[in-house]
N, C-alpha and C positions, 0 to 999 in steps of 0.2 A: 764874429759868431760868439765869442766869449760874452759880450755885452749883452747880445740877445737872448741869449742861454739864462744868463744871469737874471735879467728882468723877468722873463718867465718863470724861473722858479721862486724869485722873491715875491711875486704877486700871486702864486699860488699859497705859498706860505701865509702871506698877509691875508688872504681869504680865508684860508683855515682858523688862523688866528684870531683874527679881528671881523672877518666877514666884508673885508674891502680891499681894493688895492689901493697902493700909497706909493709915494716917490719913492724911488730906488736908494737906498741907504749903504751905499758901497763905501762911504767914507767911515762908518761908525760900525758896519756888521762884515768888512772885509776880512782878510786872514789876519791876526797878530801874533805875537810871539808868546808862546808859552813858557820858554826857558831863555833866560837871560844870564849876563854874569853876575849879577845880583843873587840867582839862585844859588850860585857856588860860592860866592863871597858876600855874606848876608852884610859885614859891615858895611860895605859899599850902598846898601838901600838905606842907611840913616842917612847917607851924603846926598841922596838922590843922583848916583853916577848916570851922567851924561842926560838927566832929566827923565831916565827910564819910567821909574816909578811914577814920577808926576804926569807923565803922558797917560801911563795907564790909569791912574786916577781920575784924570780929566775925561778921558774915553768912557770910563764907567759911569761917571754923572752923566754924560749925555745919553748914553743907554738905559740909564735908570730913568732919566725922565721922561724918554720915548716911550719904555714900557709901562710907567704909571699913566701916560695918558691913553694907552689903548686899555689898561684895565679902567679907569675911570669911565670912557667912553663904553665899556662892558656894561657898568653898573647901571648908566643910564639907558640902554638897550633891554634890560631886564624888565620884564612887562609890558614891554611896548608891544601893543594889539597888531603893529604892522610887520612884525617880525615873523619869519616862517616857523609855523608849529612843528614842533617834532624836533628841529633841526637847532644846534648849537654850536656855536664857535668854540675854539679851544678856551679862550678868555671867559666865557659864559660858563662853559662847563666848568672852570676851576673856580669860580665864584660861587657856583653851587655848593662845591666841595668847602668853601669858605664859610658859607652860611651854616652849614652842618658842624664845621670844626672851626670856628674861628680862633681860637686859641693857639691852633696849628698852622692852619693856612692864612697866614698874615701877606699881607702885599709883597712882604720882601721875598716869602716863600713862593709867590706864585710869580714875581717876575724871574727868579731864579730857574724857574720850571719852562718859561716861555723864552727866556734868553736862546738856548741850545737850539730852538727850532730855527732862530735866524743866523746864528754864528756857526753852527755845525751842519745845517742842512740846506745851505743856500749855495754859497761857493763851492761846497764839494760836489754836488750834482751837476751844477752847470760846468764844473772842468771836466768832470767824467763824460758828459756828452760831448764837450768839445775835442776831447781826445777820441771819443767814439768816431765822430765826424771826420777828423783827420785820419784816422787809419782806413776808414770807408773809403774817402776819397783817394789813397794809397792804393786800395786794393778794390778795384772797381768791379771785379768778380763777385766779390763776396758782398759789397752793394748790390749788384743785379740780384743774388740769391735772396737777399730781404726783401727787396722789392717784390719779387716773384712770390715770396712767401704771404707777405701782405695781401697782393693781388688775390691769391687763391683763397684768402679767408673773408676778405672783406667783400661785399657785394658791390658792383657797379653803381656809382652815384653816391654812395654812402661813405662817411668818414671811419677812419678806425675808431673804435672805442675802447673804455677800460675794460670792457668784458672780454675783447678780442686778445687781450695782450698775452693769457695763458695758452692761448692756440698758435704762438707765434715762438716756437722753441728756438729757431736759430738766431732770431732777433735777441733771445736770451743769453745763447752763446757769445753773440758779438759783444753783448755789454760784461759779460762775465771774463771774456777774454781780454777788454779793454781794462779791467779792474785789475786783471794780473800783470799786464805790461806795465800800466800807469796808475797804480794806487794813488790816489789824490792825497790820503793820509800815509805817507812812506814809512814813517815810524811809528804807526799808529798813536795812541796816545799816552801819555808817561804812566807808570805803575811805580809802586813803592813795595819793597821788600819788608814784609812784616815780621820775618824772624832771618836768623842766619841760615842760607840753606847754599846749595851747589848746583849750578846749572851748565851742564855741558864740560864739567871738569874744572869751571872757575867757582871759587868762593865767593860768595855775596852777602856781605853784611847786612844786617837787619836796617833798615832805613836809606837802602840806597836806590837812587830814581834809575827805573829800568827802562829802555826804549825797544820795541821788538821791530826788527827792520824788516816789515813785511816787504818792501821793493826787492830785498835781496833773496828772500825765502822764494818769491814766486817769479825770479828768474834764475834760481838755483838749477845748474846742468845735471845735478846729481839727481834733482827730483821731477825735472820736465824734458822733455824731449823736444829739442830745436827751441829753447827757452826764449830767445830774442824773435822769434817769426810770430808771426801773426797769425793764427790758426784756431778760427772760433771752434772748429769740429772737436776739439779736443774736449769741450765741454758739454757733446752730445750725451744724454743722459744723466749729467750732473743734477740734483736737486737737493737744493738746500745744504748738502754736507760741507763739510770742510776739507774732502777729500785726502786724509792723511795729515792733516794739519799743514798742509803746504798753501792752501789757498784761503787767504784770511784778510781780505781786503776792509771787512767792517770789524775786525777784532773777533775773539772767541770770548765763551762763556758770560759770565756775570757783568762783566764790564763792556762786551759786545756794543756795537751802535743801535741804540733802539729803534733809531730811522731807517734801518737798511731796508726793511719791506717798503716803506712808503717811497724811499729813493729809487728801487729797482722798478716798481709801476710807474712812477713819475717819468725815469727815463726812458722806459719802454714806451709808454704812451707818446712822449713828446716825439723822440727820435723816428718812432713808426710813422707818426703824423707827418712828419717834414719829409722822410724818405717817400711816403705813399703820394702825398700832394705836389712834390717838386723833383724836377730833374737837377741834379748835382754836377758840377764840373771843378776841377782845380782850377785855381786862376794860374794860366800860363802852362807850359809844359812840363815844369819842373815837380818833383812829387812835394808834398806839404812837408815843410820842415818840423821835424819831431825832436827837437832839441828839448833838453828840459830845464827849468828854472827849479832848483830844489831849495825848499825852504819848509814852514811847518806844511804847507801842502804842495804837492807836484802839478806845477803848472807848465805850459808853453812859453819859451824863450819868445817866441814870433806868434801872438796872437792870429787864429785861424781866419783867413777869409778866403770864401768860395765864393763862385758863379751859380745861380739857379735861376730856374723858369719854371712857372707852372706846367703840370703834365697835361698835355690837351685834353685828355679824358675826363680831367677835373676842372678845367678852366670855368664851365658854367657853375658848377657848385662853388667853387671859390671865389667867384665874384658877388654870390649873394651873401656871404658872410661879413 
């Protein structure tokens, strides 16, 4: 399921960015290390400790070439009469800004704006969907509730549409509960203290790298009832707030994830469509393994495998796709 979800999200991002699908680049846009020993002992950077710095530089050269290719293709598409009027890709929109302010919107700036779409917006969304399906397979009653909710909203013989997502509050509860239990960015992104300060009784010098442990906050028994339990109902009535700063899978404030809205809609549409169209079962009688592999992202130790078959009521519709 992991590779299936990633391919789906990657192609959605590619269509948004460049207006086309493309070969899945897991090798250059997969999770990478934000921090390594060279960040703490800069002297090692000069020596290329264990090749970390060299590997990162080589990776960036490959990414840079790929992104430059997308920009060059976008330039060729500008003015093409065959393009759909009124619709622009992300690259084309950036190129329009470049034409207006060429001294600021250089190709380097454009590549810097495009890169996070792939590095921060693909694996994170795919991993969350994998965790969500794993939890639902282990909790068939909750899976049934999502299915019933979708069937009550979507007319027979029709597929779930983006406009239906806001009418599916329980599905949103499932996604939020998944993000609470398994935030794919468990330590959020590194911050730097701009001045000396005190946090929770600890003195923090200026220039200190700070990490927020969202995983621990969202499982804190002082903040959550039955914190280890999968209970989507706890998010009923929850609308975009941070619930006393105890739920922060996308971060908070000016440094919060700018793609959270897109991620929530995409996860809702993808998971909802999978649940609407197919019957799902665990592989074997055992529960899905939920062991965590902790790194820069929170992934499953054992990738999800599941059994599925088309729902009889939608077999005819699916055969036409």
